[in-house]
SEPA-622142 format. One record per residue (C-alpha): x, y, z; residue in one letter; residue number from 1. Coordinates in nm, 2 decimals. Layout:
SEPA-622142
        x        y        z   code   pos
        X        Y        Z      A   NUM
...
//
This chain:
SEPA-622142
        x        y        z   code   pos
     4.77   -10.31     1.79      X     1
     4.79    -9.96     1.86      X     2
     4.99    -9.89     1.55      X     3
     4.76   -10.09     1.35      X     4
     4.46    -9.85     1.39      X     5
     4.65    -9.53     1.38      X     6
     4.62    -9.48     1.01      X     7
     4.24    -9.52     1.03      X     8
     4.22    -9.26     1.29      X     9
     4.44    -9.01     1.08      X    10
     4.23    -9.08     0.77      X    11
     3.89    -9.01     0.95      X    12
     4.03    -8.68     1.10      X    13
     4.16    -8.55     0.76      X    14
     3.83    -8.64     0.61      X    15
     3.64    -8.42     0.89      X    16
     3.88    -8.13     0.82      X    17
     3.82    -8.18     0.45      X    18
     3.44    -8.16     0.48      X    19
     3.44    -7.87     0.74      X    20
     3.65    -7.65     0.49      X    21
     3.42    -7.70     0.21      X    22
     3.69    -7.85     0.00      X    23
     3.58    -8.14    -0.20      X    24
     3.22    -8.00    -0.24      X    25
     3.23    -8.08    -0.59      X    26
     3.30    -8.45    -0.52      X    27
     3.06    -8.50    -0.23      X    28
     2.73    -8.66    -0.31      X    29
     2.39    -8.52    -0.28      X    30
     2.32    -8.64     0.07      X    31
     2.64    -8.49     0.21      X    32
     2.55    -8.14     0.06      X    33
     2.22    -8.16     0.26      X    34
     2.42    -8.17     0.59      X    35
     2.61    -7.86     0.53      X    36
     2.63    -7.65     0.83      X    37
     2.48    -7.28     0.86      X    38
     2.83    -7.16     0.88      X    39
     2.91    -7.31     0.55      X    40
     2.59    -7.16     0.39      X    41
     2.66    -6.82     0.54      X    42
     3.00    -6.80     0.37      X    43
     2.91    -6.94     0.03      X    44
     3.00    -6.71    -0.26      X    45
     2.67    -6.78    -0.43      X    46
     2.46    -6.69    -0.11      X    47
     2.68    -6.39    -0.06      X    48
     2.62    -6.26    -0.42      X    49
     2.24    -6.31    -0.38      X    50
     2.21    -6.14    -0.05      X    51
     2.42    -5.86    -0.19      X    52
     2.20    -5.82    -0.49      X    53
     1.88    -5.84    -0.27      X    54
     2.01    -5.56    -0.04      X    55
     2.09    -5.35    -0.33      X    56
     1.73    -5.38    -0.48      X    57
     1.57    -5.33    -0.14      X    58
     1.77    -5.04    -0.04      X    59
     1.85    -4.87    -0.37      X    60
     1.65    -4.56    -0.25      X    61
     1.71    -4.55     0.12      X    62
     1.46    -4.28     0.19      X    63
     1.17    -4.53     0.10      X    64
     1.27    -4.76     0.36      X    65
     1.27    -4.50     0.64      X    66
     0.94    -4.46     0.82      X    67
     0.92    -4.13     0.97      X    68
     0.73    -4.11     1.30      X    69
     0.40    -3.91     1.27      X    70
     0.39    -3.61     1.47      X    71
     0.08    -3.59     1.71      X    72
    -0.13    -3.29     1.67      X    73
    -0.09    -3.04     1.96      X    74
    -0.38    -3.02     2.16      X    75
    -0.46    -2.67     2.24      X    76
    -0.62    -2.58     2.56      X    77
    -1.00    -2.51     2.54      X    78
    -1.08    -2.16     2.52      X    79
    -1.33    -2.04     2.81      X    80
    -1.67    -1.96     2.67      X    81
    -1.79    -1.61     2.69      X    82
    -2.16    -1.61     2.79      X    83
    -2.38    -1.46     2.53      X    84
    -2.52    -1.13     2.61      X    85
    -2.89    -1.15     2.70      X    86
    -3.11    -1.03     2.41      X    87
    -3.32    -0.74     2.48      X    88
    -3.68    -0.85     2.54      X    89
    -3.90    -0.73     2.26      X    90
    -4.26    -0.61     2.34      X    91
    -4.52    -0.83     2.20      X    92
    -4.63    -0.75     1.85      X    93
    -4.93    -0.54     1.84      X    94
    -5.22    -0.64     1.59      X    95
    -5.24    -0.39     1.33      X    96
    -5.51    -0.13     1.37      X    97
    -5.76    -0.16     1.09      X    98
    -5.90     0.17     1.02      X    99
    -6.28     0.17     0.96      X   100
    -6.36     0.17     0.58      X   101
    -6.45     0.51     0.45      X   102
    -6.83     0.57     0.42      X   103
    -6.95     0.54     0.07      X   104
    -7.01     0.84    -0.13      X   105
    -7.39     0.78    -0.14      X   106
    -7.39     0.76     0.26      X   107
    -7.22     1.09     0.27      X   108
    -7.46     1.26     0.04      X   109
    -7.75     1.11     0.24      X   110
    -7.62     1.24     0.58      X   111
    -7.60     1.58     0.42      X   112
    -7.89     1.60     0.21      X   113
    -8.14     1.42     0.44      X   114
    -7.98     1.58     0.75      X   115
    -7.89     1.25     0.91      X   116
    -7.71     1.20     1.24      X   117
    -7.56     0.86     1.32      X   118
    -7.75     0.71     1.63      X   119
    -7.60     0.47     1.88      X   120
    -7.94     0.33     1.96      X   121
    -8.31     0.40     1.87      X   122
    -8.65     0.31     2.03      X   123
    -8.68     0.04     1.75      X   124
    -8.38    -0.17     1.82      X   125
    -8.56    -0.45     1.98      X   126
    -8.78    -0.49     1.68      X   127
    -8.53    -0.42     1.41      X   128
    -8.36    -0.76     1.38      X   129
    -8.54    -0.86     1.07      X   130
    -8.49    -0.52     0.91      X   131
    -8.11    -0.52     0.99      X   132
    -8.07    -0.87     0.85      X   133
    -8.22    -0.78     0.51      X   134
    -8.01    -0.47     0.49      X   135
    -7.70    -0.66     0.55      X   136
    -7.77    -0.90     0.26      X   137
    -7.84    -0.65    -0.02      X   138
    -7.54    -0.56    -0.23      X   139
    -7.64    -0.53    -0.60      X   140
    -7.64    -0.26    -0.85      X   141
    -7.90     0.01    -0.82      X   142
    -8.21    -0.06    -1.03      X   143
    -8.35     0.16    -1.30      X   144
    -8.66     0.39    -1.22      X   145
    -8.86     0.16    -1.48      X   146
    -8.77    -0.14    -1.26      X   147
    -8.87     0.05    -0.93      X   148
    -9.19     0.15    -1.07      X   149
    -9.28    -0.21    -1.16      X   150
    -9.17    -0.33    -0.82      X   151
    -9.40    -0.06    -0.64      X   152
    -9.70    -0.15    -0.84      X   153
    -9.64    -0.52    -0.75      X   154
    -9.61    -0.45    -0.37      X   155
    -9.89    -0.20    -0.38      X   156
   -10.11    -0.48    -0.51      X   157
   -10.02    -0.71    -0.20      X   158
   -10.32    -0.75     0.04      X   159
   -10.30    -0.55     0.36      X   160
   -10.24    -0.79     0.65      X   161
   -10.08    -0.73     0.98      X   162
    -9.88    -1.02     1.11      X   163
    -9.72    -0.86     1.41      X   164
    -9.78    -0.50     1.55      X   165
    -9.41    -0.43     1.58      X   166
    -9.22    -0.67     1.38      X   167
    -9.15    -0.66     1.00      X   168
    -9.23    -0.99     0.84      X   169
    -8.94    -1.14     0.62      X   170
    -8.96    -1.05     0.25      X   171
    -8.99    -1.43     0.18      X   172
    -9.31    -1.46     0.39      X   173
    -9.45    -1.13     0.24      X   174
    -9.40    -1.26    -0.12      X   175
    -9.54    -1.60    -0.04      X   176
    -9.86    -1.45     0.12      X   177
    -9.88    -1.18    -0.12      X   178
    -9.97    -0.98     0.18      X   179
    -9.82    -0.76     0.44      X   180
    -9.86    -0.43     0.64      X   181
    -9.63    -0.12     0.58      X   182
    -9.34    -0.26     0.76      X   183
    -9.36    -0.58     0.56      X   184
    -9.42    -0.42     0.21      X   185
    -9.14    -0.16     0.27      X   186
    -8.90    -0.44     0.37      X   187
    -9.00    -0.65     0.08      X   188
    -8.94    -0.36    -0.18      X   189
    -8.60    -0.29     0.00      X   190
    -8.49    -0.65    -0.07      X   191
    -8.61    -0.63    -0.42      X   192
    -8.42    -0.30    -0.49      X   193
    -8.10    -0.46    -0.36      X   194
    -7.96    -0.10    -0.34      X   195
    -7.73    -0.05    -0.05      X   196
    -7.76     0.33    -0.06      X   197
    -8.14     0.30     0.02      X   198
    -8.28     0.37     0.36      X   199
    -8.56     0.19     0.55      X   200
    -8.75     0.48     0.73      X   201
    -8.98     0.50     1.02      X   202
    -9.18     0.82     1.08      X   203
    -9.53     0.96     1.02      X   204
    -9.71     1.01     0.71      X   205
    -9.80     1.36     0.83      X   206
    -9.71     1.58     1.13      X   207
    -9.94     1.50     1.44      X   208
   -10.06     1.15     1.31      X   209
   -10.12     0.91     1.58      X   210
    -9.97     0.60     1.43      X   211
    -9.64     0.56     1.27      X   212
    -9.56     0.46     0.92      X   213
    -9.26     0.27     0.73      X   214
    -9.13     0.36     0.38      X   215
    -8.82     0.40     0.17      X   216
    -8.58     0.67     0.08      X   217
    -8.41     0.60    -0.25      X   218
    -8.17     0.82    -0.45      X   219
    -8.20     0.83    -0.82      X   220
    -8.08     1.10    -1.09      X   221
    -7.94     1.32    -0.82      X   222
    -8.29     1.33    -0.64      X   223
    -8.42     1.15    -0.35      X   224
    -8.75     0.96    -0.37      X   225
    -9.01     0.84    -0.14      X   226
    -9.10     0.48    -0.20      X   227
    -9.42     0.40    -0.01      X   228
    -9.58     0.09    -0.15      X   229
    -9.86     0.08     0.11      X   230
   -10.02     0.41     0.01      X   231
    -9.85     0.47    -0.34      X   232
    -9.78     0.27    -0.66      X   233
    -9.54     0.53    -0.80      X   234
    -9.23     0.69    -0.64      X   235
    -9.27     1.05    -0.49      X   236
    -9.00     1.30    -0.53      X   237
    -8.88     1.40    -0.18      X   238
    -8.83     1.76    -0.24      X   239
    -9.20     1.80    -0.40      X   240
    -9.39     1.72    -0.08      X   241
    -9.49     1.98     0.18      X   242
    -9.30     2.01     0.52      X   243
    -9.58     1.85     0.70      X   244
    -9.58     1.54     0.50      X   245
    -9.37     1.23     0.54      X   246
    -9.19     1.33     0.86      X   247
    -8.90     1.09     0.92      X   248
    -8.79     1.00     1.26      X   249
    -8.53     0.71     1.22      X   250
    -8.36     0.56     0.91      X   251
    -8.17     0.23     0.88      X   252
    -7.91     0.16     0.62      X   253
    -7.58    -0.01     0.54      X   254
    -7.40     0.24     0.76      X   255
    -7.61     0.17     1.06      X   256
    -7.91     0.36     1.23      X   257
    -7.96     0.73     1.18      X   258
    -8.17     1.00     1.35      X   259
    -8.34     1.27     1.13      X   260
    -8.33     1.63     1.21      X   261
    -8.69     1.61     1.33      X   262
    -8.57     1.42     1.64      X   263
    -8.29     1.65     1.70      X   264
    -8.49     1.95     1.81      X   265
    -8.66     1.84     2.13      X   266
    -8.89     1.58     2.00      X   267
    -8.70     1.29     2.14      X   268
    -8.94     1.28     2.44      X   269
    -9.23     1.23     2.21      X   270
    -9.06     0.99     1.97      X   271
    -9.28     0.70     1.87      X   272
    -9.20     0.36     2.05      X   273
    -9.26     0.10     1.78      X   274
    -9.37     0.13     1.45      X   275
    -9.75     0.09     1.40      X   276
    -9.92     0.01     1.08      X   277
   -10.09     0.27     0.86      X   278
   -10.40     0.19     0.69      X   279
   -10.39     0.10     0.33      X   280
   -10.47     0.39     0.09      X   281
   -10.55     0.41    -0.28      X   282
   -10.31     0.46    -0.57      X   283
   -10.40     0.83    -0.60      X   284
   -10.36     0.97    -0.25      X   285
   -10.19     0.92     0.08      X   286
   -10.39     0.76     0.35      X   287
   -10.44     0.97     0.66      X   288
   -10.51     0.87     1.00      X   289
//
């Protein structure tokens, strides 16, 4: 019985050796090839050729396959900060000093020719608000003598009327009423002239007069003229009158208030207090009081 199964065992063993060594792969069926072991596949000539070709294509340039490690940037120690030097404190900027504008040539001429002295204050300051307002707003070209004569004739035709013993009426009110005293007529004429070189004057029509009077000083053709629309209808050359007529005390102009020479020489104590009103005169002569 033992000898009967011995050939069968030898045949099975030889078959296992034959399959393990890969021999007879050409005669084995498809299902048998599917059960090849990993060792048989690893040592297969086809697989060996494919793996060698793959290695040659991947590592043809060995430098491409080498990844160099990145060098980390060296961290330098932080430098100690040097404290900034304190800036020197600058003094506050000063506002530029604006020099007063030079006096116009007309004012300089008036100071020299009319013997004017700038006055810080006058006895008429409390009553001169209207006068200063009108003077501040005039700024036109000097009129012609023909124009001045026409204006004087018009102002001389205004009725005489005193609205206030010390205050001059506004030129608008004088023109609307067609009336006014010496202060109002002189101020109306100043406004109509529009000449910033003219002066509004307070003084006396003659030396020793009890009441005060108001008129204008106006320069034309290198000559000063007296414009007195209350008593005259035409200008009077200032250098043609005697010394005892038209005595000026204070004048008001673009440059401020001025004191005349008559008030320099010991007459300040008897200077007039407030401008009074002179009586209206005729066209031919100066009214006296």
